[in-house]
C-alpha positions as CSV (number, residue, x, y, z in Angstrom):
1,M,88.6,-127.8,129.9
2,L,90.7,-130.1,132.1
3,A,91.2,-127.3,134.6
4,S,87.4,-126.8,134.8
5,I,86.9,-130.4,135.6
6,V,89.6,-130.4,138.3
7,Y,88.1,-127.3,139.8
8,I,84.6,-128.8,139.9
9,V,85.8,-132.0,141.4
10,G,87.7,-130.0,144.0
11,L,84.7,-127.9,144.8
12,I,82.5,-131.0,145.2
13,A,85.1,-132.6,147.5
14,A,85.4,-129.5,149.6
15,I,81.7,-129.3,150.0
16,W,81.6,-133.0,151.1
17,C,84.4,-132.2,153.5
18,V,82.5,-129.3,155.1
19,I,79.4,-131.4,155.4
20,D,81.5,-134.1,157.2
21,I,83.0,-131.5,159.5
22,F,79.6,-130.2,160.5
23,K,78.4,-133.8,161.3
24,K,81.0,-134.2,164.0
25,P,79.3,-133.9,167.4
26,K,82.5,-133.5,169.4
27,L,83.5,-130.1,167.9
28,S,82.2,-126.8,169.0
29,L,80.6,-124.5,166.4
30,L,83.7,-122.2,166.4
31,W,86.0,-125.1,165.4
32,K,83.6,-126.3,162.8
33,V,83.6,-122.9,161.2
34,V,87.4,-122.5,161.4
35,L,88.0,-125.9,159.9
36,S,85.5,-125.3,157.1
37,I,87.1,-122.0,156.2
38,A,90.5,-123.6,156.2
39,V,89.5,-126.4,153.9
40,L,87.6,-124.1,151.5
41,A,90.5,-121.6,151.4
42,T,93.2,-124.1,150.8
43,S,91.3,-126.3,148.3
44,W,93.1,-129.5,147.4
45,I,95.8,-129.2,150.1
46,G,93.2,-128.7,152.8
47,L,91.2,-131.7,151.6
48,V,94.2,-133.9,151.7
49,V,95.3,-132.8,155.2
50,Y,91.7,-133.1,156.5
51,Y,91.1,-136.5,155.0
52,F,94.4,-138.2,155.9
53,F,95.3,-136.4,159.2
54,V,92.4,-134.7,160.9
55,R,89.3,-136.7,160.0
56,D,90.0,-139.7,162.3
57,K,91.2,-137.6,165.2
58,I,88.1,-135.6,165.6
């Protein structure tokens, strides 16, 4: 049960992250797709890296 909740929260956070990536006007479409795939493929690790290190730099 707890694993399902963690999975759903992670999925919602990943979708939020992908939406945030596609709202960035500076990035080309290729980089948006690459970042989105990386975040979705690495789940929680990708979310943490994007939120704390990448988000403010792009």
